[in-house]
C-alpha positions in Angstrom: 107.5 62.7 79.4 105.8 63.9 82.6 104.4 67.0 83.4 106.1 69.8 85.1 104.5 71.9 87.8 105.6 74.7 89.8 105.0 74.3 93.6 106.2 76.0 96.3 105.4 76.2 99.6 102.9 79.1 100.8 104.8 82.2 101.9 105.2 82.4 105.6 105.3 86.3 105.6 101.6 86.6 107.5 102.4 83.8 110.0 102.8 86.0 112.7 100.1 88.2 112.1 97.6 85.1 111.5 98.7 83.7 114.9 98.2 87.1 116.6 94.8 87.4 115.1 93.9 83.7 116.4 95.2 84.5 119.9 93.2 87.7 120.3 90.1 86.3 119.6 87.9 85.8 123.0 88.9 82.7 124.1 91.8 81.1 125.8 94.8 80.5 123.7 94.7 77.3 121.9 90.8 76.5 123.1 89.7 75.8 119.6 92.2 73.1 119.1 92.6 72.0 115.5 90.3 74.7 114.2 93.1 77.0 115.1 95.7 75.3 113.4 93.4 74.9 110.1 92.6 78.5 110.2 96.3 79.2 110.0 97.0 76.9 107.3 94.1 78.1 105.1 95.2 82.0 105.7 98.8 80.7 105.0 97.8 78.8 101.5 95.6 82.2 100.5 98.1 84.3 102.1 95.4 86.5 103.4 94.5 87.5 106.9 90.7 87.3 105.9 90.7 83.8 103.9 87.6 82.6 102.2 86.4 79.6 101.0 84.7 80.1 97.5 82.8 78.0 95.3 84.1 74.4 96.6 84.3 71.5 94.1 84.8 67.8 94.5 85.8 65.7 91.6 85.2 62.1 91.5 87.2 60.0 89.1 86.0 56.7 87.9 88.3 54.0 86.5 88.5 50.5 86.2 91.4 47.9 87.0 92.5 44.7 84.8 93.5 43.3 88.0 90.0 42.6 89.0 90.4 39.5 86.8 92.4 37.9 89.2 89.7 38.1 91.9 90.8 40.7 94.1 87.6 42.4 94.6 84.4 41.2 96.1 82.2 42.9 93.6 82.2 42.6 89.9 83.8 45.2 87.6 80.5 46.4 86.0 79.5 48.0 89.4 81.8 50.7 88.3 80.0 52.1 85.4 76.6 51.1 87.5 78.0 53.6 90.3 78.8 56.3 87.7 75.3 56.3 86.5 74.1 56.5 90.4 76.3 59.5 91.0 74.9 61.2 87.8 71.5 60.5 89.0 72.2 61.8 92.4 71.8 59.0 94.4 75.1 58.3 95.9 76.4 59.1 99.3 78.7 61.8 97.7 75.6 63.6 96.4 74.1 63.5 99.4 76.7 65.2 101.2 77.7 67.5 98.7 74.3 68.9 98.1 74.1 69.1 102.1 77.2 71.5 102.0 76.5 73.5 98.9 79.5 71.6 97.3 79.7 71.5 93.3 80.2 67.7 92.6 81.7 66.7 89.2 82.1 63.0 87.9 84.9 62.3 85.3 85.1 59.3 83.4 89.0 58.4 83.6 88.8 54.9 82.3 85.7 53.2 82.9 85.5 49.8 80.9 82.2 50.8 79.5 80.8 53.0 76.9 79.5 55.9 78.7 79.0 58.4 75.9 75.2 58.6 76.4 75.5 59.8 79.8 74.9 63.5 80.1 76.6 65.7 83.0 79.6 63.1 82.8 83.1 64.5 82.2 84.2 62.3 79.4 88.2 62.1 79.9 88.4 58.3 79.4 92.3 57.1 78.7 91.2 53.5 78.1 88.6 51.2 78.6 90.3 50.0 82.1 94.0 49.2 82.8 95.7 46.5 81.7 96.1 43.4 84.2 99.2 44.3 86.2 99.8 40.7 86.8 100.9 40.6 83.3 102.0 43.9 82.2 102.2 47.4 83.7 98.8 48.7 84.2 99.0 51.7 81.6 102.0 52.9 79.6 104.0 55.9 80.0 102.1 57.8 77.5 98.4 56.8 79.1 100.0 57.6 82.6 100.9 61.2 81.2 97.7 61.6 79.4 95.8 61.0 82.7 98.2 63.5 84.6 97.3 66.3 82.2 93.6 65.5 82.3 93.5 65.7 85.9 95.3 68.9 85.9 93.2 70.5 83.1 89.9 69.4 85.4 91.2 71.4 88.2 92.1 74.4 85.9 88.4 74.4 84.9 87.3 74.6 88.5 89.6 77.6 89.3 88.5 79.4 86.5 85.0 79.6 88.1 86.2 81.2 91.0 87.0 77.9 93.1 89.6 78.2 95.5 88.8 75.0 97.9 88.8 71.4 96.2 88.5 67.9 97.2 89.0 64.5 95.1 87.4 61.4 95.1 87.3 58.1 93.4 85.4 55.1 92.0 86.9 52.0 90.6 86.3 48.4 91.6 89.6 46.9 92.4 91.3 50.3 93.5 92.2 49.4 96.8 94.4 46.8 95.3 96.1 49.2 93.1 96.4 51.9 96.0 98.1 49.1 98.4 100.7 48.3 95.6 101.7 51.7 94.9 102.0 52.3 99.0 104.0 49.3 99.1 106.4 49.8 96.4 106.6 53.8 97.5 106.9 53.4 101.3 108.5 49.9 101.7 106.0 48.8 104.3 104.9 45.3 104.5 102.4 44.2 101.9 100.2 42.8 104.6 100.1 46.1 106.6 98.9 47.6 103.4 96.3 45.3 102.1 92.7 45.9 103.6 89.2 44.4 102.7 88.2 47.0 100.1 84.5 46.5 99.4 84.0 43.8 102.1 86.0 40.9 101.3 86.0 38.1 103.8 89.0 36.3 105.6 89.5 34.0 102.7 89.0 36.6 100.2 91.7 39.1 101.9 94.2 36.1 101.7 93.8 35.5 98.1 93.9 39.4 97.4 97.2 39.5 99.3 98.9 36.6 97.6 97.7 38.1 94.4 99.4 41.5 95.1 102.6 39.6 96.1 102.4 38.0 92.8 102.2 41.1 91.1 105.2 42.6 93.1 107.2 39.6 92.2 106.5 39.8 88.7 107.5 43.4 88.5 110.6 42.7 90.4 112.6 44.8 92.8 114.2 47.2 90.3 114.1 50.9 91.5 111.3 52.8 89.9 110.6 56.5 90.3 107.0 57.3 91.7 105.7 58.0 88.1 106.8 54.5 87.1 105.3 53.0 90.1 101.9 54.7 89.4 102.1 53.4 85.6 102.8 50.0 86.6 100.3 49.6 89.6 98.0 52.6 89.6 94.7 53.3 87.8 93.6 55.8 85.5 91.5 57.6 88.4 94.5 57.6 90.7 96.6 59.1 88.0 94.2 61.6 87.3 93.7 62.6 91.0 97.6 63.1 91.1 97.7 65.5 88.2 94.6 67.2 90.1 96.3 67.5 93.4 99.7 69.0 91.9 97.5 71.4 89.6 95.6 72.4 92.6 98.7 73.0 94.8 100.4 75.1 91.7 97.2 77.4 91.8 97.4 77.8 95.4 94.0 76.0 96.1 93.1 74.3 99.4 92.9 70.8 98.8 90.9 68.3 100.8 92.2 64.8 101.0 90.1 61.8 101.3 90.8 58.3 102.4 93.2 55.7 101.4 93.1 55.6 97.7 93.1 59.3 97.5 95.9 59.3 99.9 97.9 56.8 97.7 97.4 59.2 94.9 98.9 62.1 96.9 101.7 60.0 97.9 103.0 59.8 94.2 102.4 63.5 94.0 104.3 64.3 97.2 107.3 62.5 96.4 107.7 64.3 93.3 106.7 67.8 94.6 106.8 67.5 98.7 105.3 71.0 98.7 101.9 69.8 97.6 101.4 68.6 101.2 101.4 72.1 102.4 98.0 72.9 100.6 96.4 69.8 101.9 93.8 69.3 104.8 93.3 65.5 105.7 89.8 64.9 106.1 89.6 61.7 108.0 91.2 58.3 108.8 89.9 55.5 106.7 89.0 52.2 108.2 90.8 50.7 105.1 94.0 49.3 106.4 97.1 50.9 105.5 95.8 54.3 105.6 96.8 55.2 109.1 100.1 54.2 108.6 100.4 56.1 105.2 99.0 59.5 107.2 101.8 58.8 109.8 104.2 58.9 106.5 102.8 62.3 105.7 102.8 63.5 109.4 99.3 64.5 108.9 96.8 66.3 111.3 93.6 64.7 110.7 90.4 66.0 111.4 87.8 63.0 111.9 87.8 59.2 112.8 84.6 57.9 111.5 85.5 54.6 110.6 84.6 55.3 107.0 86.1 53.5 103.8 83.5 54.5 101.1 85.6 56.6 99.1 83.9 58.9 96.4 85.4 62.0 98.0 82.8 61.3 101.1 85.5 62.5 103.6 86.2 65.5 101.8 82.5 66.5 102.1 82.0 65.5 105.7 85.0 67.5 106.7 84.5 70.9 104.7 82.2 72.4 107.4 85.1 72.1 109.8 87.3 74.6 107.0 84.1 76.9 106.9 84.3 77.0 110.9 87.7 77.7 110.9 87.5 80.5 108.4 84.4 82.1 109.9 85.7 82.2 113.6 88.9 83.7 112.1 87.0 86.5 110.4 84.0 87.1 112.4 84.7 86.0 116.1 85.2 89.2 118.4 88.7 90.2 119.6 89.0 90.7 123.6 89.3 94.3 122.7 86.1 94.6 120.5 84.1 92.9 123.1 85.4 94.6 126.0 86.4 91.4 127.6 89.8 91.7 129.7 92.3 89.2 128.3 
């Protein structure tokens, strides 16, 4: 019932030549630190000694969660639809950062619990009006999960067709840190308390209540072995499922993928357990301040570019980190070698 992807690690045939090119630049070996690692990775992903970043895109997937009825968020569910309107009006943080760096921003209704049909400029990909309350039922059916994966993959295909070879993903959905925490706990075995954070700003009492509710969800669904796809369907959101499909399609197409924070990383966790090579295409933009993200990054053995105590989502980390990818590509392509500059090596 699930989609099939063809994802293999990028070819390593140019690894030696890329490293030699990096080392011949007018600098001490390793002096540009992670930018050198990043240049090597991008060159390998594109199988090129002269990689480029063309028509970068960020897709923000929006969806609602039935579990919000159990009081796991400091904000009401109506905020999801209101923030979608804010994205479309250009007023959110991700709009500002995308404009700043010349990134094309797309907003997709994956499953907002509101009629958004009147909104122009919105990608209408709604699977349903929010997920089921996973305290009582799986959040989505297997068919709905597959449909969301397919939609995410199709949106990436559309971006790639415009010449885009670098893409990031964001999300908006009240309650989706709870969903991500459940996914991470079931797929890594980390203690639940280490996976649950304050989300949109819960106080201590709210955090304690959220943790108790999530434990009830886990108890309700039992300890039976679930595949990553089944975990996604039981506990995920439509926006998380669409991101999962988007990651896999982007990797299949050989695109450079920028990974945002905790929720985006939870979607990547599902993708990577099914197709481990997807991680070779991923650049991890930042360490979220949301509890559990650092541990999840350790699980990925990720090299992270930024630590800014951000926990906004929306793909904001992708946009903030994008100039670092540009710098890595530009020094590789434009910086003089010792021979070209007449400098003794």
